[in-house]
C-alpha positions in Angstrom: 0.0 0.0 0.0 1.5 3.4 -1.0 1.7 6.2 1.5 0.4 9.2 -0.4 0.2 13.0 0.0 -0.3 16.0 -2.3 2.1 18.9 -2.4 3.9 21.6 -4.2 7.5 21.1 -5.3 10.2 23.6 -4.4 12.2 24.9 -7.4 15.9 24.0 -7.3 17.1 27.6 -6.8 14.8 28.1 -3.8 15.8 24.7 -2.5 19.5 25.7 -2.7 18.8 28.9 -0.8 17.0 27.0 1.9 19.8 24.4 2.1 22.2 27.2 3.1 20.2 27.3 6.4 21.3 23.7 7.3 23.7 22.7 10.0 24.7 23.8 13.5 21.6 22.6 15.4 22.0 19.7 17.8 19.7 16.8 17.2 18.6 17.9 13.7 18.2 15.5 10.9 18.4 17.8 7.9 16.1 17.0 4.9 17.8 16.8 1.5 16.9 19.8 -0.7 15.5 17.5 -3.4 12.8 16.4 -0.9 11.7 19.9 0.0 8.0 20.5 -0.6 4.9 22.1 0.7 2.4 19.5 1.8 -1.2 20.3 0.7 -3.0 17.1 2.0 -1.6 14.0 3.7 -3.6 11.0 2.4 -1.8 8.2 4.2 -1.6 4.5 3.4 -4.3 3.4 0.9 -5.0 0.4 -1.3 -4.6 0.4 -5.0 -8.3 1.1 -5.8 -8.3 4.1 -3.5 -5.1 5.4 -5.0 -6.6 5.2 -8.5 -9.7 7.1 -7.3 -7.4 9.8 -5.7 -5.5 10.2 -9.0 -8.7 10.5 -11.0 -10.3 13.0 -8.5 -7.3 15.2 -8.4 -7.3 15.3 -12.2 -10.4 17.5 -11.9 -8.2 20.2 -10.3 -5.7 20.2 -13.1 -5.3 23.6 -14.7 -6.2 25.5 -11.5 -4.8 29.0 -11.7 -1.1 29.5 -10.9 -0.2 31.8 -8.0 2.9 33.2 -6.4 4.2 31.9 -3.1 6.6 33.6 -0.7 8.7 31.9 2.1 9.0 34.6 4.7 10.5 33.2 7.9 12.1 30.3 9.7 10.4 28.6 12.7 10.0 25.4 14.7 7.0 23.2 15.5 6.8 21.7 19.0 7.2 24.6 21.4 9.1 23.4 24.5 9.8 20.1 22.8 10.9 21.2 19.3 10.2 18.5 16.6 10.7 20.2 13.3 12.5 23.2 11.7 10.7 24.8 8.8 10.4 27.8 6.4 7.0 29.4 6.7 4.8 30.4 3.8 3.2 33.9 3.7 -0.6 33.6 3.8 -2.0 33.1 0.4 -5.7 32.9 -0.5 -5.0 31.1 -3.7 -3.0 28.4 -1.9 -5.8 28.0 0.7 -8.3 27.6 -2.1 -6.3 24.9 -3.8 -5.8 23.1 -0.5 -9.5 23.3 0.4 -10.5 22.0 -3.1 -8.2 19.0 -2.7 -9.7 18.4 0.8 -13.2 18.4 -0.6 -12.3 16.1 -3.5 -10.5 13.6 -1.3 -13.4 13.5 1.1 -15.7 12.7 -1.8 -13.4 9.7 -2.5 -14.2 8.5 1.0 -11.1 9.7 2.9 -11.6 11.0 6.4 -11.2 14.8 6.8 -7.7 16.1 7.7 -7.7 16.5 11.4 -5.0 19.2 11.5 -5.2 22.8 10.5 -3.4 23.6 7.2 -0.2 25.4 8.1 1.8 25.7 4.8 5.5 25.3 5.3 8.7 23.6 4.0 10.2 21.2 6.5 13.9 21.7 6.7 14.8 19.3 9.6 13.3 16.8 12.0 14.4 17.4 15.5 15.1 14.9 18.2 16.5 15.7 21.6 16.8 19.3 20.7 15.9 21.7 23.5 14.0 24.9 23.1 17.1 26.7 24.4 19.2 25.1 21.6 16.6 26.3 19.0 16.5 29.8 20.5 20.3 30.0 20.4 20.5 28.7 16.9 17.9 31.2 15.7 19.6 34.1 17.4 22.9 33.2 15.7 21.4 32.5 12.3 21.7 35.0 9.5 18.6 37.0 8.7 16.1 35.1 6.5 15.6 36.8 3.1 12.2 36.0 1.7 12.1 33.6 -1.3 9.4 33.8 -3.9 8.3 31.4 -6.6 5.4 30.4 -8.8 4.5 26.7 -8.7 3.8 25.3 -12.1 2.0 22.1 -10.9 0.9 20.2 -7.8 1.8 16.6 -7.4 0.8 13.4 -5.8 3.8 12.1 -3.9 4.4 8.6 -2.4 6.8 7.8 0.3 8.2 4.8 2.1 7.3 4.2 5.8 10.5 5.6 7.1 11.9 8.0 9.6 10.8 11.2 7.8 12.4 13.3 5.2 12.0 11.2 2.0 12.8 10.0 -0.5 9.5 11.1 -2.0 8.4 10.0 -5.5 6.2 11.9 -7.8 3.4 9.5 -8.7 1.3 12.0 -10.8 1.5 15.7 -11.6 -1.2 18.2 -12.3 -0.4 21.4 -14.1 -1.4 24.8 -12.9 -2.6 27.2 -15.6 -0.8 30.5 -16.2 
């Protein structure tokens, strides 16, 4: 059974710029730049028939309008027990519309609603055993984050192995966005 999710790919130049923020944080497992993405909807482990239905239903969202995205800041998830380092996405109504349309389509296929609030971001590292103090020190010493902008040309259906996070992710199907 494949583990599936939808997302937006990060262009190589933006991925390279993000990769320069790697290193120097105790307990961080840095994600390879080729695996950077913005998750739109986690689908999970599904059987072949459901996977085919997902592919077909997402096809209806092909040629949704393109939009610009901007990565504006670095942050962590987990508060006092940090678990991930990320680059945050500036609020985007167009991105929210695309994500909500996918959510509706996937529920029509029979998938349960996503239980978590949509917080668009690019995961840069998984953290284990990293203290909030380590993160605060790292952020204080890090160079200023210059915003990065790009226009996604497609959204994709990714698959992943059941592993300890961070990829590798395979593109199973792509869906162009219209200019």
